[in-house]
MARZADREN-403651 format. One record per residue (C-alpha): residue in three letters; x, y, z. Coordinates in steps of 0.1 Angstrom, whole numbers, plus 5000, padded with zeros to 4 digits. Example, Ala and Ser with C-alpha at 12.3 -4.5 7.8 and 13.67 -1.06 7.14 Angstrom:
// MARZADREN-403651
tipa = ALA&x = 5123&y = 4955&z = 5078 $
tipa = SER&x = 5137&y = 4989&z = 5071 $
This chain:
// MARZADREN-403651
tipa = MET&x = 5000&y = 5000&z = 5000 $
tipa = SER&x = 5029&y = 5024&z = 5005 $
tipa = MET&x = 5037&y = 5019&z = 4968 $
tipa = VAL&x = 5001&y = 5027&z = 4958 $
tipa = ARG&x = 5002&y = 5058&z = 4980 $
tipa = LYS&x = 5035&y = 5070&z = 4964 $
tipa = LEU&x = 5022&y = 5063&z = 4929 $
tipa = LEU&x = 4991&y = 5083&z = 4935 $
tipa = GLN&x = 5010&y = 5111&z = 4951 $
tipa = VAL&x = 5034&y = 5114&z = 4921 $
tipa = LEU&x = 5005&y = 5113&z = 4896 $
tipa = LEU&x = 4987&y = 5141&z = 4915 $
tipa = GLU&x = 5018&y = 5162&z = 4920 $
tipa = ASN&x = 5023&y = 5160&z = 4882 $
tipa = LEU&x = 4990&y = 5178&z = 4879 $
tipa = GLY&x = 5000&y = 5204&z = 4905 $
tipa = VAL&x = 4979&y = 5188&z = 4933 $
tipa = LYS&x = 4995&y = 5184&z = 4967 $
tipa = LEU&x = 4974&y = 5163&z = 4991 $
tipa = GLU&x = 4979&y = 5156&z = 5028 $
tipa = ASP&x = 4986&y = 5119&z = 5036 $
tipa = SER&x = 4952&y = 5117&z = 5053 $
tipa = MET&x = 4935&y = 5126&z = 5019 $
tipa = ILE&x = 4956&y = 5101&z = 5000 $
tipa = ASP&x = 4944&y = 5075&z = 5027 $
tipa = VAL&x = 4908&y = 5084&z = 5019 $
tipa = LEU&x = 4913&y = 5078&z = 4982 $
tipa = VAL&x = 4928&y = 5043&z = 4988 $
tipa = ASP&x = 4909&y = 5034&z = 5019 $
tipa = LYS&x = 4894&y = 5001&z = 5007 $
tipa = LYS&x = 4914&y = 4972&z = 4992 $
tipa = MET&x = 4900&y = 4942&z = 4975 $
tipa = VAL&x = 4921&y = 4913&z = 4962 $
tipa = ASN&x = 4908&y = 4889&z = 4936 $
tipa = MET&x = 4923&y = 4857&z = 4924 $
tipa = ASN&x = 4910&y = 4850&z = 4889 $
tipa = TYR&x = 4913&y = 4816&z = 4872 $
tipa = TYR&x = 4908&y = 4812&z = 4835 $
tipa = PRO&x = 4907&y = 4776&z = 4824 $
tipa = THR&x = 4921&y = 4765&z = 4790 $
tipa = CYS&x = 4895&y = 4768&z = 4763 $
tipa = PRO&x = 4897&y = 4750&z = 4730 $
tipa = ASN&x = 4882&y = 4779&z = 4712 $
tipa = PRO&x = 4890&y = 4811&z = 4731 $
tipa = ASP&x = 4872&y = 4833&z = 4705 $
tipa = LEU&x = 4839&y = 4819&z = 4717 $
tipa = THR&x = 4844&y = 4827&z = 4754 $
tipa = VAL&x = 4851&y = 4857&z = 4776 $
tipa = GLY&x = 4874&y = 4856&z = 4806 $
tipa = VAL&x = 4863&y = 4891&z = 4819 $
tipa = GLY&x = 4843&y = 4914&z = 4797 $
tipa = ARG&x = 4853&y = 4949&z = 4787 $
tipa = HIS&x = 4854&y = 4974&z = 4815 $
tipa = SER&x = 4874&y = 5000&z = 4833 $
tipa = ASP&x = 4883&y = 4997&z = 4870 $
tipa = MET&x = 4860&y = 5018&z = 4892 $
tipa = GLY&x = 4885&y = 5026&z = 4919 $
tipa = THR&x = 4916&y = 5046&z = 4923 $
tipa = LEU&x = 4945&y = 5024&z = 4912 $
tipa = THR&x = 4947&y = 4987&z = 4905 $
tipa = ILE&x = 4978&y = 4966&z = 4909 $
tipa = LEU&x = 4979&y = 4935&z = 4888 $
tipa = LEU&x = 5002&y = 4905&z = 4890 $
tipa = GLN&x = 4999&y = 4885&z = 4859 $
tipa = ASP&x = 5012&y = 4850&z = 4852 $
tipa = GLY&x = 5033&y = 4844&z = 4821 $
tipa = ILE&x = 5004&y = 4833&z = 4799 $
tipa = GLY&x = 4990&y = 4865&z = 4786 $
tipa = GLY&x = 4954&y = 4874&z = 4778 $
tipa = LEU&x = 4950&y = 4910&z = 4791 $
tipa = TYR&x = 4939&y = 4934&z = 4763 $
tipa = VAL&x = 4935&y = 4972&z = 4764 $
tipa = LYS&x = 4913&y = 4992&z = 4740 $
tipa = ILE&x = 4932&y = 5020&z = 4722 $
tipa = GLU&x = 4914&y = 5053&z = 4728 $
tipa = GLU&x = 4931&y = 5073&z = 4700 $
tipa = ASP&x = 4955&y = 5065&z = 4671 $
tipa = SER&x = 4990&y = 5061&z = 4685 $
tipa = GLU&x = 5022&y = 5041&z = 4681 $
tipa = PHE&x = 5004&y = 5013&z = 4699 $
tipa = GLY&x = 4975&y = 5009&z = 4675 $
tipa = LYS&x = 4945&y = 5025&z = 4659 $
tipa = LYS&x = 4915&y = 5039&z = 4678 $
tipa = GLY&x = 4891&y = 5012&z = 4689 $
tipa = GLU&x = 4916&y = 4984&z = 4684 $
tipa = TRP&x = 4923&y = 4958&z = 4712 $
tipa = VAL&x = 4960&y = 4953&z = 4720 $
tipa = GLU&x = 4973&y = 4925&z = 4741 $
tipa = ILE&x = 4995&y = 4935&z = 4770 $
tipa = PRO&x = 5023&y = 4909&z = 4770 $
tipa = PRO&x = 5032&y = 4898&z = 4805 $
tipa = VAL&x = 5067&y = 4908&z = 4818 $
tipa = PRO&x = 5082&y = 4885&z = 4844 $
tipa = SER&x = 5083&y = 4899&z = 4879 $
tipa = ALA&x = 5065&y = 4931&z = 4868 $
tipa = LEU&x = 5033&y = 4946&z = 4880 $
tipa = VAL&x = 5006&y = 4962&z = 4857 $
tipa = ILE&x = 4992&y = 4994&z = 4872 $
tipa = ASN&x = 4958&y = 5005&z = 4860 $
tipa = VAL&x = 4945&y = 5040&z = 4865 $
tipa = GLY&x = 4909&y = 5037&z = 4878 $
tipa = ASP&x = 4878&y = 5058&z = 4870 $
tipa = MET&x = 4883&y = 5078&z = 4902 $
tipa = VAL&x = 4917&y = 5091&z = 4890 $
tipa = GLN&x = 4901&y = 5100&z = 4857 $
tipa = VAL&x = 4875&y = 5120&z = 4875 $
tipa = LEU&x = 4899&y = 5136&z = 4900 $
tipa = SER&x = 4923&y = 5146&z = 4872 $
tipa = ASN&x = 4894&y = 5160&z = 4852 $
tipa = GLY&x = 4902&y = 5136&z = 4824 $
tipa = LYS&x = 4940&y = 5142&z = 4823 $
tipa = TYR&x = 4946&y = 5106&z = 4833 $
tipa = LYS&x = 4923&y = 5080&z = 4816 $
tipa = SER&x = 4912&y = 5048&z = 4831 $
tipa = ALA&x = 4919&y = 5020&z = 4806 $
tipa = GLU&x = 4891&y = 5000&z = 4791 $
tipa = HIS&x = 4903&y = 4964&z = 4792 $
tipa = ARG&x = 4892&y = 4928&z = 4790 $
tipa = VAL&x = 4907&y = 4893&z = 4796 $
tipa = ARG&x = 4906&y = 4865&z = 4771 $
tipa = THR&x = 4912&y = 4828&z = 4778 $
tipa = THR&x = 4938&y = 4808&z = 4758 $
tipa = SER&x = 4937&y = 4775&z = 4741 $
tipa = THR&x = 4971&y = 4765&z = 4754 $
tipa = LYS&x = 4972&y = 4770&z = 4791 $
tipa = SER&x = 4951&y = 4779&z = 4821 $
tipa = ARG&x = 4957&y = 4814&z = 4833 $
tipa = VAL&x = 4957&y = 4831&z = 4868 $
tipa = SER&x = 4958&y = 4868&z = 4876 $
tipa = ILE&x = 4957&y = 4886&z = 4909 $
tipa = PRO&x = 4945&y = 4922&z = 4909 $
tipa = ILE&x = 4945&y = 4943&z = 4940 $
tipa = PHE&x = 4919&y = 4971&z = 4937 $
tipa = THR&x = 4922&y = 5003&z = 4958 $
tipa = MET&x = 4891&y = 5024&z = 4962 $
tipa = PRO&x = 4880&y = 5055&z = 4981 $
tipa = ASN&x = 4861&y = 5053&z = 5013 $
tipa = ALA&x = 4824&y = 5047&z = 5004 $
tipa = THR&x = 4813&y = 5081&z = 5018 $
tipa = ALA&x = 4841&y = 5100&z = 5001 $
tipa = LYS&x = 4831&y = 5129&z = 4979 $
tipa = ILE&x = 4847&y = 5127&z = 4945 $
tipa = ALA&x = 4851&y = 5156&z = 4921 $
tipa = PRO&x = 4879&y = 5170&z = 4899 $
tipa = PHE&x = 4906&y = 5188&z = 4919 $
tipa = PRO&x = 4901&y = 5226&z = 4918 $
tipa = GLU&x = 4938&y = 5231&z = 4908 $
tipa = VAL&x = 4932&y = 5210&z = 4877 $
tipa = VAL&x = 4898&y = 5227&z = 4868 $
tipa = GLU&x = 4914&y = 5261&z = 4872 $
tipa = LYS&x = 4941&y = 5252&z = 4847 $
tipa = ASP&x = 4916&y = 5236&z = 4823 $
tipa = GLY&x = 4890&y = 5263&z = 4825 $
tipa = ASN&x = 4861&y = 5238&z = 4826 $
tipa = THR&x = 4849&y = 5209&z = 4847 $
tipa = LEU&x = 4842&y = 5176&z = 4830 $
tipa = TYR&x = 4828&y = 5157&z = 4859 $
tipa = LYS&x = 4803&y = 5165&z = 4887 $
tipa = GLU&x = 4808&y = 5159&z = 4924 $
tipa = PHE&x = 4794&y = 5126&z = 4937 $
tipa = VAL&x = 4797&y = 5102&z = 4967 $
tipa = PHE&x = 4817&y = 5071&z = 4958 $
tipa = VAL&x = 4791&y = 5046&z = 4970 $
tipa = ASP&x = 4767&y = 5061&z = 4944 $
tipa = TYR&x = 4793&y = 5056&z = 4917 $
tipa = MET&x = 4797&y = 5020&z = 4929 $
tipa = LYS&x = 4760&y = 5013&z = 4925 $
tipa = ASN&x = 4760&y = 5028&z = 4890 $
tipa = PHE&x = 4792&y = 5008&z = 4881 $
tipa = PHE&x = 4777&y = 4975&z = 4890 $
tipa = SER&x = 4745&y = 4982&z = 4871 $
tipa = ASN&x = 4767&y = 4988&z = 4840 $
tipa = ALA&x = 4790&y = 4958&z = 4845 $
tipa = HIS&x = 4812&y = 4949&z = 4815 $
tipa = ASP&x = 4798&y = 4977&z = 4793 $
tipa = GLY&x = 4831&y = 4994&z = 4786 $
tipa = LYS&x = 4835&y = 5028&z = 4802 $
tipa = LYS&x = 4798&y = 5035&z = 4802 $
tipa = SER&x = 4798&y = 5038&z = 4840 $
tipa = LEU&x = 4817&y = 5071&z = 4837 $
tipa = ASP&x = 4787&y = 5087&z = 4821 $
tipa = PHE&x = 4772&y = 5088&z = 4856 $
tipa = ALA&x = 4798&y = 5114&z = 4865 $
tipa = LYS&x = 4801&y = 5134&z = 4833 $
tipa = ILE&x = 4787&y = 5169&z = 4831 $
tipa = ASN&x = 4767&y = 5171&z = 4799 $
tipa = SER&x = 4775&y = 5202&z = 4779 $
tipa = ALA&x = 4746&y = 5215&z = 4758 $
């Protein structure tokens, strides 16, 4: 958790936001560890390991095995692929994958983006992944940081209580990043 706190602190300082340790603690108050098992599938194109989604929390730390199967959707044309394309993230031995969650996207007023991702099974080996999700306290009020909004000149997301976002997120499970619509300010 000290690594998660430091990562979050560095990300926020890069935006010109300096938070007290107590506020960082609120943003990573809850932790949830999953152990996901994906059995070998003779035809992986016909099954889904985990459907497309972004992580609702603050940061996710993922320990992959050496099998592969994690895919990220490209949001805009880049050296990594074309917009809308799914790109596999090859596992790196002894490395952790760090996912920015929806709460960091909101807090940063969209400067940091949560990654839409999915997991596929393979036809060669069973797969195991162990994500550690960090989330704000359920009663935490979440909104873009004023320092970021001041620089941007506009606010992309409304203020909300995290537990309300959680309810919305689980009602839109595996529907890409649709759950973020809950927090967006609609411009006319």
